[in-house]
C-alpha positions as CSV (number, residue, x, y, z in Angstrom):
1,M,-213.5,37.2,-163.5
2,K,-210.0,38.5,-164.0
3,K,-207.0,36.4,-163.0
4,A,-203.4,37.3,-163.1
5,V,-200.0,35.6,-162.5
6,I,-197.8,37.7,-160.2
7,L,-194.2,37.4,-158.9
8,V,-193.7,37.7,-155.1
9,G,-190.5,36.7,-153.4
10,G,-189.2,34.8,-156.4
11,K,-192.3,32.6,-156.8
12,Q,-195.2,32.9,-159.2
13,Y,-198.8,32.8,-158.0
14,L,-202.1,32.6,-160.0
15,V,-204.5,35.0,-158.2
16,E,-207.9,36.6,-158.6
17,E,-209.5,39.5,-156.8
18,K,-210.5,39.0,-153.1
19,E,-208.3,35.9,-152.8
20,T,-206.2,35.3,-149.7
21,L,-202.9,33.5,-150.0
22,R,-199.6,32.9,-148.1
23,V,-196.4,34.2,-149.5
24,D,-192.8,34.1,-148.2
25,L,-192.2,36.5,-145.3
26,L,-192.3,40.1,-146.4
27,P,-190.1,42.8,-144.8
28,A,-191.4,44.2,-141.4
29,G,-193.7,47.2,-141.7
30,T,-195.1,46.3,-145.2
31,K,-198.9,47.2,-145.2
32,E,-199.6,47.2,-148.9
33,L,-198.0,45.5,-152.0
34,E,-198.3,46.5,-155.6
35,T,-196.7,44.3,-158.3
36,D,-196.8,43.9,-162.0
37,A,-198.7,41.1,-163.7
38,L,-196.8,38.5,-165.8
39,L,-200.0,37.2,-167.4
40,V,-203.6,38.3,-167.4
41,I,-206.7,36.2,-168.0
42,D,-209.9,38.1,-168.6
43,G,-212.6,35.6,-169.7
44,D,-211.5,34.2,-173.0
45,K,-208.8,36.8,-173.6
46,T,-205.3,36.0,-172.4
47,T,-202.4,38.5,-172.4
48,V,-198.9,37.4,-171.9
49,G,-196.3,39.9,-170.8
50,T,-192.7,40.3,-172.1
51,P,-191.7,40.1,-169.2
52,V,-194.7,42.0,-167.7
53,V,-198.0,43.1,-169.1
54,K,-197.9,46.9,-169.7
55,G,-200.5,48.9,-167.8
56,V,-201.6,46.2,-165.4
57,K,-201.0,46.4,-161.7
58,V,-202.1,44.0,-159.0
59,S,-202.7,45.6,-155.6
60,A,-202.7,43.6,-152.3
61,K,-202.9,44.4,-148.6
62,V,-201.1,42.4,-145.9
63,V,-203.8,40.7,-143.7
64,T,-201.4,39.0,-141.3
65,P,-197.7,40.1,-141.3
66,E,-196.4,36.8,-139.8
67,V,-197.9,33.3,-139.9
68,K,-196.1,30.1,-138.9
69,G,-196.5,27.1,-141.2
70,D,-196.8,23.5,-140.3
71,K,-193.9,21.9,-138.4
72,V,-191.6,19.7,-140.4
73,R,-189.6,17.1,-138.5
74,V,-186.3,15.9,-139.8
75,I,-184.9,12.6,-138.4
76,R,-181.5,11.2,-139.0
77,Y,-181.2,7.6,-137.8
78,H,-178.8,4.7,-138.3
79,S,-179.6,1.4,-136.7
80,K,-177.0,-0.2,-134.4
81,K,-174.8,2.9,-134.6
82,R,-176.3,5.0,-131.8
83,V,-177.1,7.8,-134.3
84,H,-180.4,9.4,-133.7
85,T,-180.9,13.2,-134.2
86,E,-184.2,14.9,-134.6
87,T,-184.7,18.5,-135.7
88,G,-187.7,20.6,-136.5
89,H,-188.6,23.6,-138.7
90,R,-191.5,26.0,-139.0
91,Q,-191.5,28.3,-142.0
92,K,-192.8,31.8,-141.6
93,Y,-195.2,33.3,-144.1
94,S,-197.1,36.6,-144.7
95,E,-200.8,36.4,-145.5
96,I,-202.0,38.8,-148.2
97,Q,-205.3,39.6,-149.8
98,I,-205.6,40.7,-153.4
99,V,-207.5,43.9,-153.5
100,S,-207.7,44.7,-157.3
101,I,-206.3,43.8,-160.7
102,K,-206.2,47.0,-162.8
């Protein structure tokens, strides 16, 4: 089984074919994604790129363009000072599926 390390949105991911993963939100209208591989693992053989492995491309398709992550609640509180603020945040992601590592 081939595995590869790819760079998407400034973050590195270890992926294999037919795997689905969440990455940072991609620009609107993106249907397919093709990136270079930084490292390739093929059985016992490992190839490290400088900075990318030549001749290896990783193809992915966008399954869901926008997915919301879990809500994070941030609370600021000081006792006896009447300070109590509460804010929330939901990060947006894109869900992609790795089609092939060639």
